[in-house]
Backbone as CSV, one residue per row, in Angstrom:
resi,resn,N_x,N_y,N_z,CA_x,CA_y,CA_z,C_x,C_y,C_z
1,MET,-1.631,-17.723,60.729,-0.355,-17.914,60.047,-0.567,-18.311,58.579
2,LEU,-1.536,-19.207,58.328,-1.821,-19.682,56.988,-2.288,-18.535,56.099
3,LYS,-3.183,-17.689,56.668,-3.699,-16.542,55.909,-2.573,-15.575,55.560
4,THR,-1.672,-15.342,56.507,-0.545,-14.427,56.306,0.380,-14.938,55.209
5,SER,0.632,-16.267,55.246,1.509,-16.895,54.253,0.908,-16.789,52.853
6,MET,-0.405,-17.030,52.753,-1.079,-16.962,51.456,-1.081,-15.529,50.923
7,ALA,-1.248,-14.569,51.810,-1.258,-13.163,51.421,0.103,-12.740,50.880
8,LYS,1.164,-13.266,51.518,2.525,-12.947,51.085,2.799,-13.536,49.692
9,LYS,2.314,-14.766,49.471,2.507,-15.422,48.174,1.786,-14.664,47.059
10,LYS,0.544,-14.234,47.370,-0.225,-13.474,46.385,0.458,-12.157,46.048
11,LYS,0.993,-11.514,47.093,1.678,-10.238,46.903,2.934,-10.417,46.052
12,ALA,3.670,-11.508,46.330,4.895,-11.794,45.579,4.583,-12.110,44.114
13,LYS,3.494,-12.874,43.910,3.077,-13.244,42.568,2.660,-12.003,41.777
14,LYS,1.906,-11.109,42.432,1.444,-9.878,41.798,2.635,-8.990,41.418
15,LYS,3.622,-8.969,42.331,4.820,-8.166,42.097,5.595,-8.695,40.894
16,LYS,5.646,-10.042,40.785,6.353,-10.689,39.684,5.672,-10.378,38.347
17,ILE,4.338,-10.459,38.343,3.568,-10.169,37.127,3.773,-8.717,36.693
18,THR,3.783,-7.808,37.678,3.986,-6.385,37.404,5.357,-6.141,36.782
19,LYS,6.387,-6.833,37.324,7.747,-6.690,36.790,7.841,-7.196,35.357
20,GLU,7.195,-8.360,35.113,7.216,-8.942,33.768,6.507,-8.031,32.763
21,LYS,5.390,-7.459,33.213,4.637,-6.551,32.364,5.460,-5.308,32.033
22,LYS,6.176,-4.815,33.042,7.001,-3.629,32.849,8.133,-3.919,31.864
23,LYS,8.716,-5.131,31.989,9.802,-5.518,31.083,9.316,-5.584,29.639
24,LYS,8.108,-6.155,29.466,7.525,-6.264,28.126,7.276,-4.885,27.525
25,GLU,6.770,-3.965,28.362,6.492,-2.604,27.891,7.781,-1.890,27.504
26,GLU,8.831,-2.088,28.320,10.126,-1.470,28.030,10.723,-2.024,26.747
27,LYS,10.566,-3.364,26.555,11.068,-4.015,25.356,10.343,-3.493,24.117
28,SER,9.032,-3.302,24.272,8.217,-2.798,23.159,8.635,-1.379,22.788
29,GLU,8.938,-0.561,23.801,9.367,0.813,23.562,10.706,0.846,22.834
30,VAL,11.612,-0.048,23.234,12.933,-0.113,22.605,12.808,-0.516,21.148
31,GLU,11.948,-1.519,20.880,11.741,-1.986,19.511,11.128,-0.899,18.647
32,GLU,10.228,-0.114,19.266,9.579,0.983,18.533,10.597,2.052,18.165
33,LYS,11.545,2.298,19.092,12.582,3.289,18.829,13.536,2.818,17.737
34,LYS,13.746,1.489,17.696,14.645,0.918,16.697,14.014,0.911,15.307
35,LYS,12.692,1.031,15.257,11.980,1.003,13.983,12.440,2.165,13.107
36,ILE,12.932,1.836,11.928,13.486,2.854,11.037,12.428,3.333,10.051
37,ILE,12.255,4.633,10.000,11.307,5.244,9.079,12.073,5.696,7.835
38,ILE,11.618,5.235,6.680,12.264,5.611,5.425,11.855,7.041,5.060
39,LYS,12.827,7.844,4.702,12.548,9.235,4.345,12.464,9.377,2.831
40,ALA,11.529,10.223,2.399,11.327,10.431,0.964,10.830,11.845,0.712
41,ILE,10.909,12.253,-0.544,10.462,13.595,-0.910,9.434,13.498,-2.042
42,LEU,8.394,14.323,-1.937,7.343,14.351,-2.954,7.741,15.307,-4.074
43,ALA,7.772,14.764,-5.299,8.102,15.581,-6.465,6.954,15.486,-7.461
44,ARG,5.878,16.156,-7.144,4.646,16.209,-7.940,4.010,14.839,-8.161
45,GLU,4.317,14.151,-9.294,3.626,12.888,-9.583,4.406,11.664,-9.122
46,ARG,5.476,11.852,-8.398,6.255,10.714,-7.908,6.886,11.040,-6.561
47,VAL,7.348,10.000,-5.888,7.995,10.157,-4.586,9.329,9.419,-4.654
48,ILE,10.399,10.089,-4.242,11.740,9.507,-4.294,12.271,9.322,-2.877
49,THR,12.705,8.110,-2.561,13.250,7.845,-1.233,14.731,8.205,-1.185
50,GLU,15.269,8.225,0.022,16.707,8.347,0.175,17.341,7.021,-0.251
51,ALA,18.598,7.063,-0.614,19.300,5.840,-1.034,19.784,5.087,0.200
52,THR,18.872,4.321,0.815,19.206,3.575,2.027,18.924,2.089,1.836
53,ASP,19.513,1.285,2.709,19.284,-0.165,2.659,17.815,-0.481,2.907
54,GLU,17.177,0.265,3.814,15.781,0.010,4.159,14.863,0.229,2.946
55,ALA,15.157,1.259,2.163,14.354,1.536,0.969,14.536,0.415,-0.054
56,ARG,15.764,-0.056,-0.184,16.032,-1.140,-1.142,15.390,-2.449,-0.691
57,VAL,15.296,-2.660,0.619,14.633,-3.865,1.143,13.152,-3.848,0.762
58,LEU,12.522,-2.673,0.865,11.117,-2.546,0.469,10.936,-2.913,-1.008
59,TYR,11.910,-2.505,-1.815,11.860,-2.822,-3.245,12.109,-4.313,-3.481
60,ASP,13.150,-4.858,-2.840,13.547,-6.256,-3.061,12.525,-7.261,-2.526
61,LYS,12.027,-7.011,-1.317,11.156,-7.991,-0.661,9.671,-7.789,-0.942
62,SER,9.254,-6.536,-1.078,7.817,-6.274,-1.221,7.444,-5.642,-2.555
63,ALA,8.429,-5.465,-3.434,8.192,-4.944,-4.798,7.545,-3.560,-4.813
64,TYR,7.952,-2.704,-3.881,7.480,-1.322,-3.904,8.404,-0.500,-4.786
65,GLY,7.836,0.255,-5.704,8.603,1.214,-6.471,9.526,0.637,-7.522
66,GLN,10.401,1.527,-7.994,11.369,1.194,-9.031,12.745,1.645,-8.553
67,LEU,13.712,0.745,-8.590,15.060,1.057,-8.115,15.781,1.930,-9.135
68,LEU,16.337,3.052,-8.665,17.059,3.973,-9.542,18.560,3.711,-9.466
69,GLU,19.293,4.281,-10.399,20.731,4.021,-10.490,21.505,4.466,-9.250
70,ASP,21.039,5.532,-8.594,21.767,6.032,-7.417,21.430,5.268,-6.134
71,GLY,20.572,4.239,-6.248,20.237,3.436,-5.069,18.962,3.866,-4.374
72,SER,18.384,4.984,-4.808,17.105,5.418,-4.237,15.973,4.662,-4.937
73,VAL,14.762,4.798,-4.409,13.611,4.103,-4.986,12.535,5.112,-5.368
74,GLN,12.056,5.009,-6.592,10.977,5.883,-7.055,9.651,5.174,-6.858
75,LEU,8.745,5.831,-6.126,7.443,5.249,-5.805,6.321,5.979,-6.537
76,SER,5.282,5.245,-6.874,4.085,5.885,-7.417,3.360,6.559,-6.256
77,LEU,2.438,7.448,-6.549,1.697,8.144,-5.492,0.906,7.174,-4.597
78,PRO,0.205,6.177,-5.167,-0.505,5.227,-4.293,0.434,4.430,-3.388
79,GLU,1.578,4.012,-3.920,2.546,3.265,-3.111,3.038,4.110,-1.941
80,ALA,3.364,5.365,-2.229,3.891,6.255,-1.205,2.864,6.516,-0.095
81,LEU,1.619,6.774,-0.473,0.585,7.017,0.533,0.353,5.777,1.388
82,TYR,0.370,4.616,0.765,0.165,3.370,1.505,1.244,3.192,2.573
83,LEU,2.496,3.435,2.207,3.605,3.300,3.153,3.559,4.395,4.223
84,LEU,3.094,5.573,3.831,2.947,6.676,4.786,1.909,6.319,5.842
85,GLU,0.766,5.779,5.399,-0.293,5.390,6.334,0.128,4.228,7.226
86,LYS,0.996,3.370,6.732,1.479,2.230,7.503,2.572,2.627,8.499
87,GLY,2.983,3.887,8.456,4.012,4.354,9.376,5.410,3.914,9.001
88,LYS,5.601,3.505,7.743,6.911,3.037,7.298,7.706,4.117,6.574
89,MET,7.066,5.257,6.356,7.722,6.294,5.570,7.360,7.686,6.058
90,GLN,8.315,8.577,5.953,8.086,9.997,6.222,8.315,10.738,4.916
91,ILE,7.318,11.476,4.483,7.416,12.190,3.206,7.444,13.687,3.465
92,THR,8.356,14.363,2.796,8.458,15.819,2.936,8.294,16.473,1.561
93,ASP,8.008,17.777,1.588,7.942,18.519,0.329,9.331,19.075,0.013
94,LYS,9.427,19.902,-1.003,10.731,20.435,-1.412,11.349,21.342,-0.354
95,ARG,10.487,21.853,0.527,10.998,22.713,1.613,11.340,21.896,2.856
96,LYS,11.302,20.567,2.699,11.628,19.618,3.768,10.622,19.654,4.917
97,LYS,9.391,20.047,4.603,8.314,20.047,5.586,7.565,18.724,5.495
98,ALA,7.381,18.076,6.643,6.702,16.781,6.663,5.260,16.912,6.172
99,ILE,4.824,15.930,5.387,3.479,15.928,4.818,2.626,14.862,5.498
100,THR,1.437,15.228,5.947,0.516,14.268,6.555,-0.232,13.520,5.444
101,SER,-0.941,12.466,5.817,-1.724,11.700,4.838,-2.759,12.581,4.148
102,GLU,-3.434,13.424,4.941,-4.465,14.301,4.389,-3.867,15.293,3.391
103,GLU,-2.715,15.859,3.739,-2.056,16.810,2.844,-1.578,16.113,1.573
104,PHE,-1.093,14.887,1.737,-0.620,14.115,0.588,-1.765,13.878,-0.398
105,ILE,-2.926,13.496,0.125,-4.083,13.233,-0.734,-4.492,14.493,-1.498
106,LYS,-4.482,15.635,-0.828,-4.834,16.898,-1.487,-3.875,17.200,-2.633
107,LYS,-2.576,16.992,-2.381,-1.567,17.260,-3.409,-1.694,16.265,-4.562
108,ALA,-1.954,15.000,-4.218,-2.074,13.961,-5.243,-3.291,14.204,-6.135
109,ARG,-4.362,14.716,-5.560,-5.580,14.982,-6.339,-5.379,16.091,-7.363
110,LYS,-4.425,16.986,-7.110,-4.137,18.045,-8.069,-3.462,17.461,-9.308
111,VAL,-2.737,16.366,-9.100,-2.060,15.689,-10.208,-2.991,14.689,-10.869
112,GLU,-3.727,13.925,-10.032,-4.662,12.910,-10.514,-6.026,13.160,-9.868
113,PRO,-6.959,13.772,-10.572,-8.275,14.084,-9.988,-8.994,12.873,-9.389
114,ASN,-8.782,11.688,-9.971,-9.445,10.478,-9.456,-8.522,9.668,-8.548
115,PHE,-7.543,10.348,-7.952,-6.538,9.655,-7.136,-7.167,8.828,-6.022
116,TRP,-8.169,9.368,-5.308,-8.734,8.656,-4.164,-9.371,7.331,-4.585
117,ILE,-10.064,7.331,-5.711,-10.696,6.109,-6.213,-9.617,5.069,-6.530
118,ARG,-8.561,5.521,-7.196,-7.462,4.618,-7.546,-6.780,4.083,-6.296
119,TYR,-6.619,4.961,-5.310,-5.922,4.539,-4.093,-6.731,3.510,-3.308
120,CYS,-8.031,3.651,-3.296,-8.878,2.681,-2.580,-8.655,1.269,-3.114
121,VAL,-8.551,1.161,-4.440,-8.310,-0.143,-5.070,-6.900,-0.631,-4.759
122,PHE,-5.928,0.271,-4.870,-4.543,-0.102,-4.574,-4.407,-0.624,-3.147
123,LYS,-4.950,0.136,-2.201,-4.854,-0.220,-0.786,-5.530,-1.555,-0.500
124,ASP,-6.711,-1.753,-1.071,-7.451,-2.989,-0.844,-6.685,-4.194,-1.382
125,MET,-6.107,-4.056,-2.561,-5.342,-5.156,-3.157,-4.095,-5.484,-2.330
126,ARG,-3.391,-4.461,-1.893,-2.194,-4.679,-1.065,-2.567,-5.347,0.253
127,ASN,-3.661,-4.905,0.838,-4.103,-5.506,2.102,-4.480,-6.976,1.930
128,ARG,-4.882,-7.343,0.718,-5.251,-8.730,0.434,-4.036,-9.597,0.092
129,GLY,-2.861,-8.973,0.027,-1.643,-9.738,-0.232,-1.204,-9.795,-1.677
130,TYR,-1.793,-8.955,-2.541,-1.401,-8.937,-3.952,-0.407,-7.812,-4.213
131,ILE,0.506,-8.049,-5.141,1.387,-6.983,-5.603,0.670,-6.277,-6.746
132,ILE,0.514,-4.978,-6.600,-0.209,-4.175,-7.586,0.691,-3.021,-8.016
133,LYS,0.829,-2.868,-9.329,1.703,-1.845,-9.891,0.921,-1.022,-10.915
134,THR,1.431,0.164,-11.216,0.784,0.991,-12.232,0.907,0.313,-13.593
135,ALA,-0.006,0.642,-14.499,-0.009,-0.007,-15.817,-0.298,0.989,-16.927
136,LEU,0.277,2.174,-16.819,0.018,3.222,-17.806,0.457,2.810,-19.203
137,LYS,1.574,2.081,-19.297,2.057,1.685,-20.622,1.126,0.670,-21.295
138,PHE,0.254,0.035,-20.473,-0.729,-0.893,-21.021,-2.052,-0.195,-21.325
139,GLY,-2.141,1.075,-20.922,-3.388,1.798,-21.124,-4.405,1.524,-20.038
140,ALA,-3.916,1.063,-18.871,-4.805,0.767,-17.739,-4.279,1.474,-16.493
141,ASP,-5.035,1.385,-15.395,-4.599,2.012,-14.148,-3.560,1.159,-13.426
142,PHE,-3.898,-0.122,-13.227,-3.009,-1.015,-12.491,-2.906,-2.384,-13.156
143,ARG,-1.814,-3.068,-12.858,-1.683,-4.480,-13.176,-1.470,-5.220,-11.860
144,VAL,-2.039,-6.397,-11.761,-1.994,-7.145,-10.496,-1.442,-8.548,-10.731
145,TYR,-0.551,-8.954,-9.843,0.085,-10.266,-9.940,-0.577,-11.243,-8.971
146,ASP,-0.557,-12.518,-9.343,-1.063,-13.549,-8.445,-0.280,-13.536,-7.144
147,ARG,-0.898,-13.986,-6.059,-0.203,-14.054,-4.774,1.069,-14.900,-4.906
148,GLY,2.148,-14.405,-4.341,3.411,-15.136,-4.386,4.238,-14.871,-5.629
149,ILE,3.684,-14.115,-6.585,4.392,-13.796,-7.823,4.894,-12.360,-7.777
150,ARG,6.182,-12.184,-8.118,6.769,-10.857,-8.161,6.925,-10.400,-9.611
151,PRO,6.904,-9.092,-9.853,7.163,-8.587,-11.199,8.522,-9.090,-11.691
152,GLY,8.558,-9.587,-12.897,9.800,-10.140,-13.433,9.832,-11.654,-13.386
153,GLU,9.114,-12.246,-12.424,9.040,-13.706,-12.321,8.003,-14.272,-13.290
154,ASP,6.943,-13.512,-13.485,5.877,-13.912,-14.397,5.081,-12.662,-14.763
155,HIS,4.208,-12.801,-15.741,3.390,-11.663,-16.149,2.256,-11.430,-15.148
156,ALA,1.773,-10.200,-15.131,0.618,-9.886,-14.283,-0.590,-10.661,-14.788
157,ARG,-1.474,-11.005,-13.868,-2.657,-11.786,-14.239,-3.814,-10.888,-14.683
158,TRP,-3.967,-9.735,-14.022,-5.087,-8.847,-14.307,-4.603,-7.435,-14.614
159,ILE,-5.420,-6.699,-15.333,-5.320,-5.248,-15.332,-6.613,-4.760,-14.691
160,ILE,-6.499,-3.710,-13.877,-7.660,-3.219,-13.128,-7.957,-1.770,-13.468
161,PHE,-9.242,-1.498,-13.653,-9.728,-0.138,-13.833,-10.585,0.226,-12.620
162,PRO,-10.126,1.138,-11.746,-10.950,1.590,-10.626,-12.046,2.537,-11.109
163,VAL,-13.261,2.331,-10.627,-14.397,3.154,-11.031,-15.277,3.434,-9.818
164,HIS,-15.738,4.677,-9.677,-16.675,4.988,-8.604,-18.036,4.410,-8.957
165,GLU,-18.763,3.952,-7.939,-20.047,3.293,-8.183,-21.064,4.199,-8.879
166,GLY,-20.876,5.506,-8.769,-21.815,6.436,-9.407,-21.400,6.850,-10.808
167,GLU,-20.224,6.373,-11.239,-19.726,6.751,-12.558,-20.460,5.976,-13.660
168,VAL,-20.664,6.646,-14.772,-21.355,6.019,-15.909,-20.355,5.773,-17.040
169,LEU,-20.300,4.534,-17.516,-19.445,4.186,-18.636,-20.290,3.919,-19.875
170,THR,-19.845,4.429,-21.001,-20.546,4.122,-22.249,-20.098,2.739,-22.716
171,TRP,-20.867,2.144,-23.610,-20.481,0.838,-24.156,-19.149,0.951,-24.885
172,TYR,-18.915,2.092,-25.501,-17.650,2.290,-26.215,-16.475,2.252,-25.224
173,GLU,-16.616,2.957,-24.091,-15.561,2.978,-23.080,-15.337,1.585,-22.497
174,PHE,-16.438,0.881,-22.242,-16.336,-0.467,-21.687,-15.649,-1.411,-22.674
175,ALA,-16.000,-1.296,-23.945,-15.387,-2.140,-24.970,-13.897,-1.829,-25.108
176,ALA,-13.550,-0.550,-24.958,-12.148,-0.139,-25.063,-11.317,-0.789,-23.960
177,LYS,-11.862,-0.873,-22.767,-11.158,-1.507,-21.653,-10.976,-3.008,-21.919
178,ASN,-11.984,-3.621,-22.500,-11.878,-5.029,-22.874,-10.786,-5.246,-23.915
179,ARG,-10.691,-4.331,-24.863,-9.672,-4.459,-25.904,-8.264,-4.347,-25.319
180,VAL,-8.116,-3.441,-24.339,-6.814,-3.283,-23.684,-6.399,-4.597,-23.013
181,ALA,-7.325,-5.199,-22.282,-7.036,-6.462,-21.597,-6.703,-7.560,-22.602
182,HIS,-7.493,-7.619,-23.670,-7.295,-8.659,-24.680,-5.950,-8.506,-25.381
183,SER,-5.586,-7.280,-25.720,-4.335,-7.027,-26.437,-3.105,-7.289,-25.565
184,THR,-3.236,-7.141,-24.242,-2.109,-7.377,-23.332,-2.122,-8.798,-22.747
185,LYS,-3.092,-9.601,-23.189,-3.223,-10.993,-22.738,-3.368,-11.095,-21.217
186,LYS,-4.183,-10.200,-20.681,-4.457,-10.195,-19.258,-5.962,-10.201,-19.021
187,ARG,-6.346,-10.596,-17.831,-7.766,-10.593,-17.503,-8.187,-9.187,-17.076
188,LEU,-9.389,-8.822,-17.467,-9.904,-7.499,-17.123,-10.687,-7.558,-15.816
189,MET,-10.366,-6.627,-14.920,-11.097,-6.541,-13.666,-11.518,-5.096,-13.426
190,MET,-12.747,-4.918,-13.007,-13.248,-3.595,-12.645,-13.320,-3.514,-11.123
191,GLY,-12.726,-2.478,-10.562,-12.800,-2.268,-9.118,-13.804,-1.167,-8.833
192,ILE,-14.977,-1.532,-8.348,-16.049,-0.560,-8.104,-15.960,-0.052,-6.664
193,VAL,-15.723,1.242,-6.527,-15.509,1.855,-5.209,-16.758,2.617,-4.774
194,ASP,-17.247,2.325,-3.557,-18.424,3.050,-3.066,-17.993,4.286,-2.272
195,ASP,-18.958,5.020,-1.734,-18.659,6.277,-1.039,-17.863,6.076,0.251
196,GLU,-17.899,4.864,0.803,-17.143,4.575,2.031,-15.730,4.081,1.735
197,GLY,-15.412,3.933,0.456,-14.078,3.468,0.086,-13.966,1.955,-0.016
198,ASP,-15.080,1.228,0.151,-15.067,-0.227,0.004,-15.078,-0.584,-1.482
199,VAL,-14.401,-1.689,-1.808,-14.236,-2.058,-3.214,-14.879,-3.416,-3.507
200,THR,-15.601,-3.482,-4.604,-16.163,-4.736,-5.111,-15.561,-4.976,-6.486
201,TYR,-15.115,-6.213,-6.726,-14.429,-6.519,-7.982,-15.306,-7.359,-8.911
202,TYR,-15.203,-7.038,-10.197,-15.890,-7.810,-11.234,-14.876,-8.161,-12.318
203,GLU,-14.753,-9.456,-12.573,-13.861,-9.880,-13.651,-14.670,-10.039,-14.928
204,VAL,-14.184,-9.452,-16.007,-14.899,-9.480,-17.277,-14.140,-10.379,-18.244
205,LYS,-14.846,-11.285,-18.912,-14.212,-12.217,-19.843,-14.817,-12.106,-21.241
206,TRP,-13.972,-12.363,-22.226,-14.439,-12.425,-23.606,-15.173,-13.740,-23.838
207,MET,-16.216,-13.690,-24.596,-16.932,-14.917,-24.965,-17.198,-14.921,-26.469
208,ARG,-16.990,-16.067,-27.064,-17.272,-16.213,-28.505,-18.567,-17.028,-28.666
209,PRO,-19.529,-16.515,-29.403,-20.806,-17.237,-29.599,-20.592,-18.494,-30.445
């Protein structure tokens, strides 16, 4: 009798665990279905989202892109690829055909030959919790803000130049990058990308003898 009773309890307990597990799986499926994917279109050197609340939330909370007058958000190519890889965005071409990450990279490289090197730095910085934006008007690739700082709240702390580890810079080119940082009152950082896409950072400072 004791063995039978214990067997029944074990069976009931197992059944309860199975039900709870099933409920969790069903809940997870429902949440996944509720997950909203932001839609956007690739227009050569930029990506434009639909004018939705979700796109504006990405801009307001995470500082992705630039808010346009019609309520849509304009994203840089690195920003768009990052969101695409994270599963937060669906990007289509002008024919409304969905673009995969691999296809996006191929298209981006036609616009920016060194796109992959730049993206490795962008992705690494975002993964580390920094807000990183393009810095073409400063004559650099990116500007980076301290953790917890949003664009508009304070100035960027660094400007970053992504470079492949096999690339050779002349002293003139290196000095030019230093001048850009000095003139914009920002710290200069070099993001050295290896063949595996890993990034090592070097901060360069001016010194007066």
